[in-house]
C-alpha positions in Angstrom: 92.6 87.7 86.8 95.3 85.1 87.0 96.4 82.7 89.7 99.7 83.7 91.4 101.4 82.5 94.5 99.5 80.3 97.0 96.4 80.3 94.7 95.6 84.0 95.3 94.1 85.6 92.3 95.6 88.8 91.0 93.4 91.4 89.3 94.6 92.3 85.9 94.9 96.0 85.0 94.3 97.1 81.4 96.9 99.9 81.8 99.8 97.8 83.3 103.1 99.0 81.8 106.1 96.9 83.0 109.2 98.7 84.1 111.3 95.5 84.1 112.4 96.3 87.7 112.2 93.5 90.2 110.0 94.9 93.0 109.2 91.5 94.4 105.8 89.8 94.6 103.2 91.0 95.5 104.3 94.5 94.5 103.2 95.5 91.0 106.0 96.1 88.5 104.4 99.0 86.7 105.6 102.4 85.4 102.4 104.0 86.9 103.0 102.6 90.4 103.6 105.1 93.3 104.9 103.5 96.5 103.0 103.7 99.9 105.4 101.7 102.1 104.0 98.3 102.9 100.5 99.2 101.7 99.0 98.7 98.3 100.6 101.4 96.1 99.0 104.4 94.4 98.6 104.8 90.7 99.9 107.8 88.7 97.1 107.6 86.2 94.4 110.3 86.8 91.5 107.8 86.7 92.9 105.5 89.4 93.7 105.9 93.1 95.2 102.7 94.4 96.9 100.1 92.2 94.0 97.7 91.5 96.5 94.8 91.2 98.1 95.4 94.6 94.8 96.2 96.3 93.8 92.6 96.1 97.1 91.3 97.5 98.4 94.0 99.9 96.9 95.9 102.8 94.9 99.1 102.3 94.8 101.1 105.6 91.4 101.2 107.1 89.6 104.1 108.8 86.3 104.2 110.5 84.8 105.7 107.3 86.2 102.9 105.1 84.9 100.3 107.5 81.5 101.8 107.3 81.7 102.0 103.5 82.4 98.3 103.3 79.7 97.4 105.9 77.2 99.5 103.9 78.2 98.1 100.4 81.3 96.4 99.0 80.9 98.3 95.8 80.8 101.6 97.8 84.1 100.6 99.4 85.7 99.7 96.1 84.7 103.0 94.4 85.7 105.2 97.4 88.7 103.5 98.9 90.3 101.5 96.0 89.3 103.7 93.0 89.4 106.9 95.2 86.2 108.3 93.7 84.6 111.2 95.7 82.0 113.8 95.0 83.4 117.1 93.9 83.1 119.7 96.7 81.0 121.9 94.5 78.5 119.0 93.9 78.0 118.1 97.5 74.8 118.9 99.4 74.2 122.0 101.4 74.6 120.1 104.7 78.0 118.8 103.8 79.1 122.2 102.6 78.0 123.9 105.8 79.8 121.2 107.8 83.0 121.8 106.0 82.8 125.6 106.4 82.0 125.4 110.1 84.8 122.9 110.7 87.2 125.3 109.0 85.8 128.4 110.9 86.1 126.7 114.2 89.7 125.6 113.5 90.4 129.2 112.7 88.9 130.3 116.0 91.1 127.8 117.8 94.3 129.1 116.2 94.8 127.6 112.7 95.8 130.8 110.9 96.5 129.0 107.6 92.8 128.4 106.9 91.4 130.6 104.2 87.6 130.6 104.5 87.1 132.4 101.2 89.0 129.6 99.5 86.7 127.0 101.0 83.6 128.9 100.0 84.9 129.1 96.5 85.9 125.5 96.3 82.6 124.2 97.6 80.6 126.9 95.8 78.6 127.5 99.0 75.4 129.5 98.6 74.8 132.8 100.4 72.1 131.4 102.7 74.4 128.5 103.8 77.2 131.0 104.4 74.9 133.2 106.4 73.9 130.2 108.7 77.5 129.3 109.4 78.4 133.0 110.0 75.6 133.2 112.5 77.0 130.1 114.4 80.5 131.6 114.2 79.3 134.9 115.7 77.3 133.2 118.4 80.3 131.0 119.4 82.3 134.2 119.9 79.4 136.1 121.5 78.8 133.4 124.1 82.6 133.4 124.8 82.8 129.6 124.6 86.1 128.4 126.0 88.2 125.2 125.5 91.1 123.7 127.4 94.5 124.9 126.1 97.5 122.7 124.9 95.8 120.8 122.1 96.7 119.7 118.6 94.3 120.3 115.8 93.7 117.5 113.2 96.2 115.2 114.8 96.8 112.2 112.5 97.3 108.7 113.8 98.5 105.6 111.9 98.7 102.4 114.0 98.2 98.7 113.9 95.3 97.1 115.7 96.2 93.5 116.5 93.1 91.4 117.0 93.2 87.7 118.1 89.5 87.1 117.8 88.7 83.5 117.1 92.1 83.0 115.5 94.1 82.7 118.8 97.1 81.2 117.0 97.2 83.8 114.3 97.2 87.4 115.4 96.1 89.6 112.5 97.5 93.1 112.4 95.1 95.7 110.8 96.4 99.1 109.7 94.1 101.9 110.8 94.4 105.6 110.2 92.5 108.7 111.1 92.5 112.2 112.5 91.4 113.6 115.8 89.7 117.0 115.4 91.3 118.2 118.7 93.7 116.0 120.7 94.9 116.5 124.2 97.2 114.4 126.4 94.5 112.2 127.8 91.4 112.9 125.8 90.1 114.2 122.5 87.3 116.3 121.1 85.2 115.7 118.0 83.3 118.5 116.2 80.0 118.0 114.4 77.5 120.2 112.7 74.3 118.3 112.0 70.6 118.7 111.3 70.2 115.4 113.3 72.5 116.1 116.2 71.1 113.4 118.4 72.7 110.8 116.2 76.1 112.0 117.4 75.1 111.7 121.1 74.2 108.0 120.6 77.1 105.6 121.5 75.7 103.0 119.1 75.9 105.5 116.2 79.4 106.8 117.0 81.0 103.6 118.2 82.9 102.9 115.0 84.7 106.2 114.8 85.2 106.9 118.5 86.1 103.3 119.3 88.8 103.4 116.6 90.2 106.6 118.1 90.4 105.1 121.6 92.1 102.1 120.2 94.8 104.2 118.5 96.0 105.6 121.9 95.7 103.7 125.1 96.3 106.8 127.2 93.0 108.4 126.1 90.5 108.3 128.9 87.5 110.1 127.4 86.1 111.9 124.4 84.0 115.1 124.2 81.5 115.3 121.4 81.0 119.0 120.6 77.8 118.9 118.4 76.2 122.0 116.9 72.7 121.9 115.5 72.4 123.2 111.9 70.1 126.2 111.9 66.8 125.4 110.3 65.2 128.9 109.9 63.8 129.2 106.4 63.2 132.2 104.2 59.5 131.8 103.6 56.3 133.8 104.3 57.2 137.2 105.5 60.9 136.4 105.2 60.8 135.2 101.6 62.5 138.3 100.4 65.1 138.7 103.1 68.7 139.2 102.2 71.5 136.8 103.3 72.6 139.5 105.8 69.1 139.6 107.3 69.0 135.8 107.4 72.3 135.8 109.2 71.1 138.3 111.8 67.8 136.4 112.4 69.7 133.1 112.8 72.2 134.7 115.1 69.5 136.2 117.4 67.7 132.8 117.5 71.0 131.0 118.5 71.7 133.6 121.2 68.2 133.4 122.6 68.5 129.6 123.1 72.1 128.5 122.9 71.6 125.1 124.5 69.3 124.2 121.6 72.1 124.8 119.1 75.3 124.1 121.1 74.2 120.8 122.6 75.1 120.4 126.3 75.8 124.2 126.7 76.6 125.3 130.2 76.1 129.0 130.7 78.3 129.2 133.8 81.2 127.2 132.4 80.8 128.6 128.9 81.3 125.1 127.4 79.2 122.7 125.4 79.4 119.0 124.5 78.9 115.6 126.0 81.5 113.4 127.6 81.9 109.7 126.8 84.4 107.6 128.7 86.6 104.9 127.3 84.9 102.1 129.3 81.6 102.9 127.7 82.7 101.4 124.4 83.1 97.8 123.5 86.7 98.2 122.4 87.3 94.4 122.1 84.3 94.1 119.8 85.4 97.1 117.7 89.0 95.7 117.5 87.7 92.4 116.3 85.4 94.0 113.8 88.5 95.6 112.2 89.9 92.1 111.9 86.8 90.6 110.4 86.3 93.5 107.9 90.0 93.3 106.8 89.5 89.6 106.0 86.3 90.2 104.1 87.8 93.0 102.1 90.7 90.7 101.1 88.3 88.0 100.1 86.3 90.5 97.9 89.5 91.8 96.4 90.9 88.3 95.8 88.1 87.3 93.4 86.9 90.8 92.3 83.7 90.4 94.3 82.7 94.0 94.9 78.9 93.4 94.7 76.3 96.1 94.9 74.2 96.2 98.0 71.1 97.9 96.5 69.2 97.6 99.7 71.5 100.4 101.1 71.3 102.8 98.2 68.6 105.0 99.7 69.9 105.2 103.2 73.6 104.9 103.9 72.7 107.0 107.0 69.2 107.7 108.2 67.5 109.6 105.5 70.7 110.1 103.5 71.1 108.3 100.1 74.5 106.9 98.8 76.5 109.5 96.9 77.8 106.8 94.6 74.3 105.8 93.5 74.6 107.6 90.2 77.6 105.6 89.2 76.0 102.3 90.0 72.7 103.1 88.4 74.1 104.3 85.1 77.5 102.6 85.1 79.2 105.8 84.2 81.1 108.6 86.0 80.1 112.2 85.5 83.2 114.4 85.7 81.0 117.3 86.7 79.9 115.4 89.9 82.8 113.1 90.7 86.6 113.2 90.9 89.5 111.0 91.9 91.1 111.9 95.3 94.5 113.6 95.2 97.2 111.0 95.9 100.4 113.0 96.5 99.2 114.4 99.8 98.4 111.0 101.2 101.9 109.5 100.7 104.2 109.6 103.8 
């Protein structure tokens, strides 16, 4: 590192290649730099995501997931949000793969004709039993004739600034926040979840970071509906140990149809709807707004002196019962190309 303007320390990059163009401090004058507006730029090199020099000096847009990453472990935030390292879809666990497939299948039901489910199955290398479970949910959703309100936008993106006064009443701090609504209406939005622990997504304390950020992005939003589906847990053991994927799908489908409210939480047989409603005033939006301010300051502090420490107390449980997917990198100080990859950068630039 070296000291630059106002005593802020700038992280050195071993691949810095000057272009001799005057971009103006704190922007990085580098051949590999890709612009992202007023945010820290991206890097053209395949092993990097954000420019590591600019990430310590300029804003990196926050999302509810990046805030949670930092709250869990600063090194986790650095790896995922600065270096852009993610688990390859094919190396993800069965629960994540089924969640991705159900999300795509439901979007297709709701009108997104561009989705190719076979492509998702191939990309994630989803097993036949996992496919069977999601197909059973898909069939049951249609069989139950579940309805939704019309006039919505799928995967509606938002990019806004949350201005938090907090304790610094003389210095309003703008924090850039981004995200996507699964399904957005004029005055409310809907979030889809598939989970083996669905009760987590019906607990305001558990969902406050995400849902609160979404409310803050649009003052006209009055409420949110959490449409949560329980992951089918039928196993192929005992007398079912030799059953085919097709037989498992049929058995799962029949189980869902026989007790739909167990799988589609909050299912109303008369209204043919499911989900739970949460109103805007149920969330501590001022507290959530101020947390964005606090986290943004702490991130800049860590970036300023390269202080991305490892919180090994969180390695085994980033969520209840779920270990950190970056644990292999931290444990062995190496990155397996079979397991990890760097996020695509071109699609993120506006």
